[in-house]
C-alpha positions as CSV (number, residue, x, y, z in Angstrom):
1,M,195.8,26.3,18.3
2,G,192.3,25.7,17.0
3,R,191.6,24.2,13.6
4,G,191.4,26.6,10.7
5,K,188.1,27.2,9.1
6,I,187.4,24.8,6.2
7,L,186.0,26.2,3.0
8,I,182.8,24.4,2.1
9,K,183.1,23.5,-1.6
10,R,183.5,20.5,-3.8
11,I,186.9,18.7,-3.3
12,D,188.5,18.3,-6.7
13,D,191.0,15.6,-5.7
14,T,189.3,12.2,-6.0
15,A,191.3,10.5,-3.2
16,S,190.8,13.4,-0.8
17,R,187.1,13.5,-1.6
18,Q,186.7,9.8,-0.9
19,V,188.6,10.0,2.4
20,T,186.6,13.0,3.5
21,F,183.4,11.2,2.5
22,S,184.3,8.1,4.5
23,K,185.2,10.1,7.7
24,R,182.2,12.4,7.5
25,R,179.8,9.5,6.8
26,K,181.0,7.6,9.9
27,G,180.7,10.8,12.0
28,L,177.2,11.5,10.8
29,M,176.1,7.9,11.4
30,K,177.6,8.0,14.9
31,K,175.7,11.3,15.7
32,A,172.5,9.8,14.4
33,R,173.0,6.7,16.6
34,E,173.7,8.8,19.7
35,L,170.7,11.0,19.0
36,A,168.4,7.9,18.7
37,I,169.7,6.4,22.0
38,L,170.0,9.5,24.1
39,C,166.8,11.2,23.1
40,D,164.7,8.1,22.4
41,V,163.7,9.2,18.9
42,E,163.2,7.5,15.6
43,V,166.1,8.4,13.2
44,G,166.6,7.4,9.6
45,L,169.6,8.3,7.5
46,L,170.1,7.6,3.7
47,I,173.4,8.4,1.9
48,F,174.2,7.8,-1.7
49,S,177.8,8.1,-2.6
50,S,179.1,9.6,-5.9
51,T,179.5,6.0,-7.2
52,G,175.8,5.3,-6.4
53,R,176.5,3.1,-3.4
54,L,173.8,3.2,-0.7
55,H,174.7,3.8,3.0
56,E,171.8,3.8,5.5
57,Y,171.1,3.8,9.2
58,A,167.8,3.6,11.1
59,S,167.0,3.3,14.7
60,T,164.1,0.9,13.8
61,S,164.0,0.3,10.1
62,I,164.3,2.4,6.9
63,K,161.0,1.1,5.7
64,S,159.1,2.2,8.8
65,V,160.8,5.6,8.8
66,V,160.0,6.3,5.2
67,E,156.4,5.2,5.7
68,R,156.1,7.5,8.7
69,Y,157.7,10.3,6.8
70,N,155.3,10.0,3.8
71,S,152.3,9.8,6.1
72,C,153.4,12.9,8.0
73,K,154.2,14.8,4.8
74,E,150.8,14.0,3.3
75,E,149.0,15.0,6.4
76,H,150.9,18.3,6.5
77,E,150.2,19.0,2.9
78,R,146.5,18.1,3.4
79,L,146.3,20.5,6.3
80,M,148.0,23.3,4.3
81,N,146.2,22.8,1.0
82,P,142.5,21.7,0.7
83,E,143.0,20.5,-2.9
84,S,145.8,18.1,-1.8
85,E,143.5,16.8,0.9
86,V,140.9,15.9,-1.7
87,K,143.5,14.2,-3.8
88,F,144.8,12.3,-0.7
89,W,141.3,10.9,0.0
90,Q,140.8,10.0,-3.6
91,R,144.0,8.0,-3.5
92,E,143.0,6.3,-0.3
93,A,139.6,5.4,-1.8
94,E,141.3,3.9,-4.9
95,L,143.7,1.9,-2.8
96,L,140.8,0.6,-0.6
97,T,138.8,-0.3,-3.7
98,Q,141.7,-2.2,-5.1
99,Q,142.3,-4.1,-1.9
100,V,138.6,-5.0,-1.7
101,H,138.7,-6.3,-5.3
102,N,141.8,-8.4,-4.6
103,L,140.3,-9.8,-1.4
104,Q,137.1,-10.7,-3.2
105,E,139.1,-12.4,-6.0
106,N,141.2,-14.4,-3.6
107,H,138.1,-15.4,-1.7
108,R,136.4,-16.7,-4.8
109,K,139.5,-18.7,-5.7
110,L,139.6,-20.2,-2.2
111,M,135.9,-21.1,-2.6
112,G,136.7,-22.8,-5.9
113,E,135.2,-20.2,-8.2
114,Q,136.7,-18.6,-11.3
115,L,139.7,-21.0,-11.5
116,Y,139.9,-21.1,-15.2
117,G,143.4,-20.5,-16.6
118,L,145.1,-21.6,-13.3
119,S,146.6,-25.1,-12.7
120,V,146.8,-26.8,-9.3
121,K,150.5,-26.1,-9.1
122,N,149.9,-22.4,-9.6
123,L,147.2,-22.3,-7.1
124,L,149.3,-23.9,-4.4
125,E,152.4,-21.8,-5.2
126,N,150.3,-18.6,-5.1
127,Q,148.7,-19.5,-1.8
128,L,152.0,-20.6,-0.2
129,E,153.8,-17.4,-1.4
130,I,151.0,-15.2,0.0
131,S,151.0,-17.0,3.3
132,L,154.8,-16.9,3.6
133,R,154.9,-13.2,2.8
134,G,152.3,-12.5,5.5
135,V,154.2,-14.6,8.0
136,R,157.5,-12.9,7.2
137,M,155.9,-9.4,7.5
138,K,154.3,-10.3,10.8
139,K,157.5,-11.8,12.2
140,E,159.6,-8.8,11.1
141,Q,157.1,-6.4,12.7
142,I,157.2,-8.4,16.0
143,L,161.0,-8.6,16.0
144,K,161.3,-4.8,15.4
145,E,158.9,-4.1,18.3
146,E,160.8,-6.4,20.6
147,I,164.2,-4.8,19.6
148,Y,162.8,-1.4,20.3
149,H,161.4,-2.4,23.7
150,L,164.6,-4.2,24.6
151,R,166.7,-1.1,23.7
152,R,164.5,1.0,26.0
153,K,164.8,-1.5,28.8
154,G,168.6,-1.6,28.3
155,N,168.8,2.1,28.6
156,A,166.7,2.1,31.8
157,V,168.8,-0.8,33.3
158,H,172.0,1.1,32.5
159,Q,170.7,4.2,34.3
160,Q,169.7,2.1,37.3
161,N,173.1,0.5,37.4
162,V,174.8,3.9,37.4
163,E,172.6,5.1,40.3
164,L,173.1,1.9,42.3
165,H,176.9,2.3,41.8
166,K,176.7,5.8,43.2
167,K,174.7,4.6,46.3
168,V,177.2,1.7,46.9
169,N,180.1,4.2,46.9
170,L,178.3,6.5,49.4
171,I,177.5,3.5,51.7
172,Q,181.2,2.4,51.5
173,Q,182.4,5.9,52.5
174,E,179.9,6.0,55.4
175,N,181.1,2.6,56.6
176,M,184.7,3.7,56.5
177,Q,183.9,6.8,58.5
178,L,182.0,4.7,61.1
179,Y,184.8,2.2,61.3
180,N,187.4,4.9,61.9
181,E,185.3,6.5,64.6
182,V,184.7,3.2,66.4
183,Y,188.4,2.3,66.2
184,A,189.5,5.7,67.6
185,T,186.9,5.4,70.5
186,T,188.1,1.9,71.3
187,D,191.8,2.9,71.4
188,A,191.0,5.9,73.7
189,A,189.0,3.6,76.1
190,V,191.9,1.1,76.3
191,A,194.5,3.8,76.9
192,S,192.3,5.3,79.7
193,R,191.9,1.9,81.4
194,N,195.6,1.2,81.3
195,A,196.4,4.6,82.8
196,L,193.9,4.0,85.6
197,L,195.3,0.6,86.4
198,S,198.9,1.8,86.5
199,Y,197.9,4.7,88.7
200,G,196.2,2.4,91.2
201,V,199.3,0.2,91.6
202,R,201.6,3.1,92.2
203,A,199.2,4.4,94.9
204,D,199.2,1.1,96.7
205,Q,203.0,1.0,96.7
206,E,203.2,4.5,98.1
207,D,200.5,4.1,100.9
208,P,202.2,4.3,104.4
209,Q,199.2,2.7,106.1
210,A,199.9,-0.5,104.1
211,M,203.5,-0.5,105.5
212,T,202.2,0.0,109.0
213,Q,199.8,-2.9,108.7
214,L,202.7,-5.1,107.5
215,Q,204.8,-4.2,110.5
216,L,202.0,-4.9,112.9
217,S,201.2,-8.2,111.5
218,Q,204.6,-9.7,112.5
219,P,204.4,-13.0,114.7
220,E,204.5,-12.6,118.5
221,P,206.8,-14.7,120.8
222,E,205.4,-17.8,122.5
223,A,204.1,-17.7,126.1
224,H,206.7,-20.1,127.6
225,E,209.6,-18.0,126.4
226,T,208.1,-15.0,128.2
227,S,207.6,-16.9,131.5
228,G,211.2,-18.2,131.4
229,S,212.7,-14.8,131.0
230,A,210.6,-13.6,133.9
231,T,212.0,-16.4,136.2
232,R,215.5,-15.6,135.3
């Protein structure tokens, strides 16, 4: 019997609701993981429970998935609405202007200009923090790219192993067939040879000419015995 149809509505019982949430959450994350591996797609999943706890899954990272989603969404809105496109470019211009200002300010500080209000300790800490942040971001990006490429290589190697296993099985089957054929041919040749040999021995035993030659080859009496019997 198949399962009955479940009515989709809020579960009133707290314990049952929590159990259902745990089971469905694991199933949903499993499906997302399988989809990312089988179809080689980028998947991001965010779940907030009723208690406010965050559950997440991402094939690469949640941050990259969210950034990609925001960029695609803004691009779609920009294409659909000209006014949103103008706003998008205005925001881009503001961000670039702010970045240029920050870079110019950092450059002036590095060159020893406009250092009023900053101690040596603050300068060193700020520079170290900025450098460490940049190194961490670069390292994280490189590791993500390596993990992504290794996953793709792992899938390719697994597929190659499956194909090689099939080929090895086919070769083993062919070898067994050849072995059986060669073994059967060898047995038939040996049996035929034994039959021919046994037939030849029986023919020699039953040949009358051989018996006649044996009778004719008996030793003759000596000459003096013949002359004595003649004198008598």
